[in-house]
Phi, psi and omega in degrees: 000139179252136170231151181223135177245129169233118180252139170230138174227119173245122187218135168247124185240125177260124173267125188242132176228118177047062172066013179230143177283114178267335182207151169235123182239145182230140172220150180214099189239129173244131179233140180230128175238146181231137186235137170239122184242119184215135175044043178072018175233158181227144173234141182228156176204150180209165177203161183251149179082204177279123183233166178264104185298327181296324178288329172294320177296327177292317175302314180296320176299320180292330181292346176301334182296336177294340176077032184283119186288136179204056188270075187227157181297139178283151174270115186226158168053049179212139181223145180201135183225132171242118182241102186234013182278059183260353176293119176239108177213130180278165179295323181296310183296318184297312178304314180297317183288318178293320175303312178298322179295312181291328174294322180293314181287335179286327178286325181282327183228065182306334188280358181239136177257143174243132186220175175108233199223147157233127179242133170255113188250134170231112185237149170211156179217132174232137177227126185211160174213180184267016172246025173092013176272127177217102185239139183214137175223131174224142184207156178215125181208166178255142172234119179252130180228095185250122170270129184252119179234126180287148185304318187267007181279146180260001177274170180284328181206154178247332177197180182204164172225124176233149185200138173236121184208158177266014176206159181246106179249091186298327177294316178291322176297314177301316180293322178294319177291322177299317178296324176293311182300313181297321176291320179297325179287344178260084186284123183250155175297156178286127181300146179268341178288156177278097187259148177299152178257133178248128188207151173299142185300319185300331180299325186254343182266357184293343175296325179294330175306321182278304190278351168253009174294126185306326183285320177298314178297314178303324178268014174061039184242010183271148174297332179267015190311312182258027187244004179294136185084359183253146170277108181244356179237176172309141174299342175272001181257124177222136186235133183219160173285120184261126176222027171274112188300336179295323183272316193270345189054033178231188181272161177278340178253163174258186192278007167254004178082021179262130167255120191301128175300148183303319183289337181267358179290336188278121176264324175222130181228124181051034178087358182262129178283121191253314186196162170274172173258148196213165163248187184298315187291315179296319182296316183294318190289325184247009178059046172257163172289148179270115178270000178068055184239030179285142178231185176144161172284169184296334184241035181232161175290130176302143180208170180295123176252210175268183182236141168282109187253141181222128170283135182279133181276155184251020174088012178250140177290167175303316181295322182294323185288332179283336172057045172091352181249153175290167174226163176261108182269113177274123180258318178228119183218081181255151179102358180267167179193171171262148170273168181301332182266017174090008176273137180243135176214140180203146166289149173242119185275318182226130175210150182236152171275136178213150180262005182096347178248322181206164178275135184260339179161172179262146179249160181299165179293149179205184178237155175232151175203159181171166181258144179302332181280345177262310185288341169253006180247242183296336181266002180285130182254316180153179175240134186294140175284333177274144174277132182266111188290328177291349180244041178080017181059037184249158171278129190255142180279135177241123178206186174249136172227150177289133182248136179225170184278150181259000000 
Protein backbone atom coordinates (compact mmCIF):
# COMPACT_ATOMS: atom_id res chain seq x y z
CA UNK A 1 0.00 0.00 0.00
CA UNK A 2 1.16 3.51 -0.81
CA UNK A 3 0.37 6.54 1.35
CA UNK A 4 1.19 10.18 0.80
CA UNK A 5 1.38 13.12 3.21
CA UNK A 6 1.54 16.70 1.90
CA UNK A 7 1.99 19.57 4.35
CA UNK A 8 2.12 23.25 3.45
CA UNK A 9 2.87 26.15 5.76
CA UNK A 10 2.75 29.76 4.66
CA UNK A 11 3.54 32.21 7.43
CA UNK A 12 4.13 35.91 7.87
CA UNK A 13 5.77 36.70 11.21
CA UNK A 14 5.98 40.16 12.72
CA UNK A 15 8.73 40.67 15.29
CA UNK A 16 7.72 43.35 17.79
CA UNK A 17 10.04 45.23 20.14
CA UNK A 18 8.73 47.99 22.42
CA UNK A 19 5.47 48.62 20.55
CA UNK A 20 7.08 48.69 17.11
CA UNK A 21 7.35 46.15 14.31
CA UNK A 22 11.08 45.63 13.90
CA UNK A 23 11.11 42.84 11.32
CA UNK A 24 8.81 40.95 8.97
CA UNK A 25 9.72 37.39 8.07
CA UNK A 26 7.97 35.17 5.56
CA UNK A 27 8.13 31.48 4.80
CA UNK A 28 6.34 29.25 2.35
CA UNK A 29 7.18 25.58 2.79
CA UNK A 30 5.81 22.48 1.15
CA UNK A 31 6.73 19.03 2.51
CA UNK A 32 5.85 15.71 0.92
CA UNK A 33 6.18 12.32 2.56
CA UNK A 34 5.60 8.95 0.96
CA UNK A 35 5.01 5.66 2.78
CA UNK A 36 5.09 2.12 1.49
CA UNK A 37 3.47 -0.51 3.72
CA UNK A 38 3.93 -4.18 2.88
CA UNK A 39 3.80 -7.42 4.85
CA UNK A 40 3.68 -5.72 8.23
CA UNK A 41 6.63 -3.43 7.48
CA UNK A 42 6.84 0.27 6.58
CA UNK A 43 9.28 2.41 4.65
CA UNK A 44 9.16 6.21 4.47
CA UNK A 45 10.81 8.96 2.49
CA UNK A 46 10.26 12.68 2.21
CA UNK A 47 11.32 15.85 0.50
CA UNK A 48 10.72 19.59 0.57
CA UNK A 49 9.49 21.81 -2.23
CA UNK A 50 8.44 20.32 -5.56
CA UNK A 51 9.43 16.68 -5.55
CA UNK A 52 9.19 13.60 -7.76
CA UNK A 53 6.78 11.38 -5.82
CA UNK A 54 7.77 8.26 -7.74
CA UNK A 55 11.35 8.68 -6.60
CA UNK A 56 10.17 9.14 -3.04
CA UNK A 57 8.12 5.95 -3.29
CA UNK A 58 11.22 4.15 -4.62
CA UNK A 59 13.20 5.30 -1.59
CA UNK A 60 10.35 4.31 0.72
CA UNK A 61 10.26 0.87 -0.96
CA UNK A 62 13.97 0.49 -0.31
CA UNK A 63 13.36 1.53 3.30
CA UNK A 64 11.34 -1.66 3.84
CA UNK A 65 14.70 -3.39 4.14
CA UNK A 66 15.20 -1.75 7.54
CA UNK A 67 12.47 -4.04 8.87
CA UNK A 68 10.43 -1.43 10.74
CA UNK A 69 7.37 -3.21 12.10
CA UNK A 70 4.00 -1.73 11.17
CA UNK A 71 1.52 -4.59 11.28
CA UNK A 72 -1.66 -2.55 11.79
CA UNK A 73 -5.01 -2.25 9.99
CA UNK A 74 -4.92 0.09 7.01
CA UNK A 75 -7.11 3.19 6.84
CA UNK A 76 -9.17 2.65 3.70
CA UNK A 77 -12.23 3.93 1.85
CA UNK A 78 -12.71 7.05 3.91
CA UNK A 79 -12.76 10.73 2.98
CA UNK A 80 -12.96 13.86 5.11
CA UNK A 81 -12.36 17.52 4.37
CA UNK A 82 -12.11 20.54 6.68
CA UNK A 83 -11.94 23.95 5.05
CA UNK A 84 -11.41 26.82 7.50
CA UNK A 85 -9.07 29.05 5.52
CA UNK A 86 -11.50 31.97 5.26
CA UNK A 87 -9.19 34.60 6.81
CA UNK A 88 -8.05 36.93 4.03
CA UNK A 89 -5.56 39.60 5.04
CA UNK A 90 -2.51 40.79 3.14
CA UNK A 91 0.88 41.31 4.76
CA UNK A 92 0.58 45.05 4.19
CA UNK A 93 -2.82 45.21 5.84
CA UNK A 94 -1.64 43.07 8.74
CA UNK A 95 1.35 45.34 9.40
CA UNK A 96 -0.84 48.43 9.18
CA UNK A 97 -3.48 47.15 11.57
CA UNK A 98 -1.00 45.78 14.11
CA UNK A 99 0.95 49.07 14.01
CA UNK A 100 -2.24 51.02 14.72
CA UNK A 101 -3.09 48.63 17.57
CA UNK A 102 0.36 49.02 19.14
CA UNK A 103 0.28 52.81 18.78
CA UNK A 104 -3.14 52.91 20.43
CA UNK A 105 -1.90 50.87 23.39
CA UNK A 106 1.31 52.90 23.68
CA UNK A 107 -0.68 56.13 23.88
CA UNK A 108 -3.06 54.68 26.46
CA UNK A 109 -0.44 52.87 28.55
CA UNK A 110 2.93 54.60 28.04
CA UNK A 111 4.33 52.87 31.14
CA UNK A 112 4.09 49.44 29.45
CA UNK A 113 6.08 48.15 26.48
CA UNK A 114 4.71 45.39 24.24
CA UNK A 115 7.04 42.94 22.53
CA UNK A 116 7.22 39.49 20.90
CA UNK A 117 5.31 38.12 17.88
CA UNK A 118 2.27 38.21 15.62
CA UNK A 119 2.04 35.35 13.13
CA UNK A 120 -0.33 34.94 10.20
CA UNK A 121 -0.53 31.22 9.43
CA UNK A 122 -1.98 29.46 6.41
CA UNK A 123 -1.65 25.70 6.74
CA UNK A 124 -2.85 22.59 4.98
CA UNK A 125 -2.42 18.85 5.36
CA UNK A 126 -3.44 16.09 2.98
CA UNK A 127 -3.23 12.38 3.78
CA UNK A 128 -4.21 9.85 1.13
CA UNK A 129 -3.48 6.33 -0.03
CA UNK A 130 -4.23 3.98 -2.91
CA UNK A 131 -6.93 2.21 -0.89
CA UNK A 132 -9.48 5.04 -0.96
CA UNK A 133 -8.27 7.22 1.91
CA UNK A 134 -8.60 10.95 1.15
CA UNK A 135 -8.28 13.38 4.07
CA UNK A 136 -7.75 17.12 3.81
CA UNK A 137 -7.41 20.00 6.23
CA UNK A 138 -6.91 23.70 5.48
CA UNK A 139 -6.88 26.59 7.93
CA UNK A 140 -5.81 30.21 8.25
CA UNK A 141 -5.45 31.98 11.58
CA UNK A 142 -3.58 34.62 13.52
CA UNK A 143 -1.53 33.98 16.64
CA UNK A 144 -0.82 36.97 18.85
CA UNK A 145 1.79 36.66 21.60
CA UNK A 146 2.34 39.93 23.45
CA UNK A 147 4.73 40.23 26.38
CA UNK A 148 3.81 43.17 28.60
CA UNK A 149 6.68 44.81 30.49
CA UNK A 150 6.47 47.77 32.83
CA UNK A 151 9.03 50.49 32.24
CA UNK A 152 10.55 50.32 35.72
CA UNK A 153 10.53 46.50 35.86
CA UNK A 154 13.74 44.50 36.02
CA UNK A 155 12.13 41.33 34.65
CA UNK A 156 11.81 40.12 31.08
CA UNK A 157 8.02 40.42 31.30
CA UNK A 158 5.39 41.31 33.86
CA UNK A 159 2.27 39.97 32.16
CA UNK A 160 1.15 38.83 28.74
CA UNK A 161 -1.70 38.51 26.29
CA UNK A 162 -1.95 35.56 23.93
CA UNK A 163 -4.59 34.66 21.38
CA UNK A 164 -5.16 32.33 18.43
CA UNK A 165 -8.10 33.40 16.28
CA UNK A 166 -9.44 33.41 12.74
CA UNK A 167 -10.14 37.13 12.84
CA UNK A 168 -8.42 40.27 14.08
CA UNK A 169 -10.66 42.33 16.33
CA UNK A 170 -8.35 45.20 17.29
CA UNK A 171 -10.82 46.81 19.68
CA UNK A 172 -11.40 43.60 21.59
CA UNK A 173 -7.67 42.93 21.78
CA UNK A 174 -6.91 46.48 22.91
CA UNK A 175 -9.68 46.42 25.52
CA UNK A 176 -8.43 43.10 26.88
CA UNK A 177 -4.82 44.26 27.12
CA UNK A 178 -5.97 47.46 28.81
CA UNK A 179 -7.96 45.41 31.32
CA UNK A 180 -4.89 43.30 32.08
CA UNK A 181 -2.63 46.36 32.49
CA UNK A 182 -5.11 48.23 34.67
CA UNK A 183 -5.60 45.17 36.87
CA UNK A 184 -1.85 44.63 37.08
CA UNK A 185 -1.35 48.21 38.27
CA UNK A 186 -3.99 47.74 40.97
CA UNK A 187 -2.16 45.66 43.59
CA UNK A 188 -4.55 44.24 46.17
CA UNK A 189 -3.83 42.51 49.48
CA UNK A 190 -4.00 38.72 49.40
CA UNK A 191 -7.56 37.65 50.31
CA UNK A 192 -7.82 35.75 53.57
CA UNK A 193 -10.88 33.77 52.46
CA UNK A 194 -10.57 30.35 50.82
CA UNK A 195 -11.24 31.33 47.21
CA UNK A 196 -11.63 29.17 44.09
CA UNK A 197 -8.66 29.04 41.74
CA UNK A 198 -9.18 29.71 38.03
CA UNK A 199 -6.53 28.23 35.76
CA UNK A 200 -5.92 27.07 32.20
CA UNK A 201 -6.95 23.44 31.74
CA UNK A 202 -3.61 22.32 30.34
CA UNK A 203 -1.73 23.18 33.52
CA UNK A 204 -3.58 20.51 35.51
CA UNK A 205 -4.52 18.03 32.77
CA UNK A 206 -0.94 17.49 31.67
CA UNK A 207 -0.60 14.59 34.11
CA UNK A 208 -3.12 12.75 31.94
CA UNK A 209 -0.78 13.19 28.97
CA UNK A 210 1.66 10.99 30.82
CA UNK A 211 -0.55 8.63 32.81
CA UNK A 212 -3.20 7.99 30.16
CA UNK A 213 -0.60 7.43 27.44
CA UNK A 214 -1.32 3.96 26.06
CA UNK A 215 2.33 2.91 26.20
CA UNK A 216 2.63 3.95 29.85
CA UNK A 217 -0.59 2.14 30.74
CA UNK A 218 0.37 -0.89 28.65
CA UNK A 219 3.68 -1.17 30.47
CA UNK A 220 1.93 -0.91 33.86
CA UNK A 221 3.71 2.33 34.74
CA UNK A 222 0.74 4.66 35.13
CA UNK A 223 -0.40 6.27 38.36
CA UNK A 224 -3.93 5.33 37.26
CA UNK A 225 -2.99 1.75 36.36
CA UNK A 226 -5.50 -0.14 38.49
CA UNK A 227 -8.30 2.40 38.44
CA UNK A 228 -9.93 1.83 35.03
CA UNK A 229 -13.65 1.29 35.33
CA UNK A 230 -13.74 3.04 38.72
CA UNK A 231 -15.19 6.42 39.63
CA UNK A 232 -12.11 8.18 40.96
CA UNK A 233 -13.04 11.79 40.17
CA UNK A 234 -16.05 14.04 40.68
CA UNK A 235 -19.21 12.87 38.88
CA UNK A 236 -19.15 16.33 37.25
CA UNK A 237 -15.69 15.68 35.76
CA UNK A 238 -15.41 14.31 32.22
CA UNK A 239 -12.31 14.36 30.03
CA UNK A 240 -12.30 13.78 26.30
CA UNK A 241 -10.08 13.91 23.25
CA UNK A 242 -10.82 17.16 21.42
CA UNK A 243 -10.49 16.94 17.63
CA UNK A 244 -12.88 19.62 16.38
CA UNK A 245 -10.67 21.75 14.09
CA UNK A 246 -12.78 24.85 14.79
CA UNK A 247 -11.79 24.63 18.45
CA UNK A 248 -8.32 23.08 18.33
CA UNK A 249 -6.84 24.75 15.22
CA UNK A 250 -5.63 21.27 14.31
CA UNK A 251 -6.79 18.43 12.11
CA UNK A 252 -9.81 16.23 12.73
CA UNK A 253 -7.71 13.18 11.76
CA UNK A 254 -4.42 11.85 13.08
CA UNK A 255 -1.29 10.92 11.11
CA UNK A 256 -2.63 7.43 10.49
CA UNK A 257 -5.86 8.67 8.96
CA UNK A 258 -8.10 8.04 11.95
CA UNK A 259 -10.95 10.34 13.01
CA UNK A 260 -11.69 9.36 16.60
CA UNK A 261 -15.15 7.79 16.92
CA UNK A 262 -17.45 9.69 19.26
CA UNK A 263 -17.69 6.91 21.84
CA UNK A 264 -13.89 6.55 22.03
CA UNK A 265 -13.23 10.25 22.64
CA UNK A 266 -14.13 9.84 26.30
CA UNK A 267 -11.19 9.01 28.55
CA UNK A 268 -13.04 9.92 31.74
CA UNK A 269 -16.83 10.20 31.87
CA UNK A 270 -18.81 11.30 34.91
CA UNK A 271 -15.72 10.68 37.02
CA UNK A 272 -15.20 7.12 35.77
CA UNK A 273 -11.80 6.33 34.22
CA UNK A 274 -12.52 4.60 30.90
CA UNK A 275 -9.45 4.17 28.70
CA UNK A 276 -5.98 5.41 27.72
CA UNK A 277 -5.30 7.22 24.47
CA UNK A 278 -3.59 5.27 21.70
CA UNK A 279 -2.49 4.99 18.11
CA UNK A 280 -2.86 1.91 15.89
CA UNK A 281 0.35 0.19 16.98
CA UNK A 282 -0.13 0.80 20.70
CA UNK A 283 -3.76 -0.32 20.54
CA UNK A 284 -2.81 -3.54 18.76
CA UNK A 285 0.12 -4.30 21.05
CA UNK A 286 -1.78 -3.90 24.31
CA UNK A 287 -5.30 -4.81 23.14
CA UNK A 288 -6.70 -1.31 23.69
CA UNK A 289 -9.20 0.59 21.55
CA UNK A 290 -7.57 2.88 18.99
CA UNK A 291 -8.41 6.49 19.90
CA UNK A 292 -6.64 8.05 16.90
CA UNK A 293 -3.74 9.88 18.56
CA UNK A 294 -0.93 9.11 16.13
CA UNK A 295 1.55 11.88 15.47
CA UNK A 296 4.73 12.23 13.47
CA UNK A 297 6.56 14.27 10.88
CA UNK A 298 5.68 14.10 7.22
CA UNK A 299 8.69 11.83 6.60
CA UNK A 300 8.58 9.66 9.73
CA UNK A 301 6.79 6.51 10.84
CA UNK A 302 3.56 7.46 12.65
CA UNK A 303 3.74 6.89 16.39
CA UNK A 304 1.83 7.73 19.54
CA UNK A 305 1.98 11.44 20.32
CA UNK A 306 0.10 13.50 22.85
CA UNK A 307 -3.64 14.03 22.85
CA UNK A 308 -5.66 17.23 22.69
CA UNK A 309 -7.48 16.89 26.00
CA UNK A 310 -10.48 18.91 27.06
CA UNK A 311 -12.54 18.89 30.24
CA UNK A 312 -16.20 19.00 29.28
CA UNK A 313 -18.06 22.06 30.54
CA UNK A 314 -21.46 21.75 32.23
CA UNK A 315 -23.09 24.83 30.73
CA UNK A 316 -22.22 27.37 33.42
CA UNK A 317 -20.34 30.59 32.77
CA UNK A 318 -17.30 31.57 34.79
CA UNK A 319 -19.38 33.98 36.86
CA UNK A 320 -21.98 31.28 37.51
CA UNK A 321 -19.29 28.83 38.61
CA UNK A 322 -17.95 31.42 41.06
CA UNK A 323 -21.49 31.78 42.41
CA UNK A 324 -21.19 35.34 43.71
CA UNK A 325 -17.72 35.08 45.21
CA UNK A 326 -14.45 36.24 43.63
CA UNK A 327 -11.82 33.86 42.34
CA UNK A 328 -8.06 33.89 41.79
CA UNK A 329 -7.30 33.78 38.07
CA UNK A 330 -3.78 32.45 37.58
CA UNK A 331 -2.07 33.99 34.58
CA UNK A 332 1.59 33.07 35.09
CA UNK A 333 2.66 30.01 37.08
CA UNK A 334 6.04 28.71 35.94
CA UNK A 335 8.24 26.28 37.79
CA UNK A 336 5.55 23.85 38.93
CA UNK A 337 5.15 20.14 38.28
CA UNK A 338 3.48 16.89 39.34
CA UNK A 339 5.02 14.28 41.61
CA UNK A 340 4.71 10.61 40.61
CA UNK A 341 1.84 10.17 43.08
CA UNK A 342 -0.29 12.89 41.45
CA UNK A 343 0.43 15.89 43.67
CA UNK A 344 0.85 19.24 41.94
CA UNK A 345 2.68 22.28 43.29
CA UNK A 346 3.71 25.53 41.66
CA UNK A 347 4.71 29.09 42.43
CA UNK A 348 2.32 31.68 40.97
CA UNK A 349 4.01 34.76 39.60
CA UNK A 350 0.96 36.67 38.34
CA UNK A 351 -2.68 36.23 39.37
CA UNK A 352 -5.72 38.45 39.37
CA UNK A 353 -8.83 38.70 41.48
CA UNK A 354 -11.95 38.41 39.31
CA UNK A 355 -15.71 38.22 39.71
CA UNK A 356 -16.03 36.24 36.49
CA UNK A 357 -16.90 39.32 34.48
CA UNK A 358 -13.75 41.45 34.77
CA UNK A 359 -10.38 41.61 36.46
CA UNK A 360 -10.52 43.49 39.76
CA UNK A 361 -6.81 43.76 40.53
CA UNK A 362 -3.56 41.86 40.99
CA UNK A 363 -2.71 39.88 44.10
CA UNK A 364 0.79 39.21 45.51
CA UNK A 365 2.74 36.13 44.44
CA UNK A 366 1.80 32.87 46.13
CA UNK A 367 2.03 29.09 45.79
CA UNK A 368 -0.60 26.46 45.00
CA UNK A 369 -0.65 22.73 45.62
CA UNK A 370 -3.09 19.87 45.55
CA UNK A 371 -3.72 16.27 44.54
CA UNK A 372 -5.23 15.32 41.19
CA UNK A 373 -7.71 13.17 43.10
CA UNK A 374 -8.89 16.27 44.99
CA UNK A 375 -8.87 19.11 42.43
CA UNK A 376 -10.61 16.85 39.93
CA UNK A 377 -12.52 15.17 42.74
CA UNK A 378 -14.36 16.72 45.66
CA UNK A 379 -12.76 20.16 45.07
CA UNK A 380 -13.69 20.31 41.37
CA UNK A 381 -16.13 23.14 40.58
CA UNK A 382 -16.25 23.06 36.80
CA UNK A 383 -15.12 24.49 33.47
CA UNK A 384 -16.59 27.71 32.13
CA UNK A 385 -18.96 27.44 29.20
CA UNK A 386 -17.92 30.93 28.09
CA UNK A 387 -14.52 31.54 26.56
CA UNK A 388 -12.44 34.11 28.44
CA UNK A 389 -10.90 36.41 25.85
CA UNK A 390 -8.34 38.01 28.15
CA UNK A 391 -6.98 34.51 28.78
CA UNK A 392 -6.54 33.38 25.20
CA UNK A 393 -10.25 32.97 24.46
CA UNK A 394 -10.24 29.66 26.32
CA UNK A 395 -12.64 27.94 28.67
CA UNK A 396 -11.11 28.04 32.14
CA UNK A 397 -10.98 25.45 34.89
CA UNK A 398 -12.33 26.37 38.34
CA UNK A 399 -11.32 24.27 41.32
CA UNK A 400 -9.83 24.55 44.78
CA UNK A 401 -6.13 24.37 45.55
CA UNK A 402 -4.24 24.97 48.78
CA UNK A 403 -2.72 28.45 48.71
CA UNK A 404 0.50 29.38 50.50
CA UNK A 405 2.94 32.25 50.80
CA UNK A 406 5.81 32.46 48.35
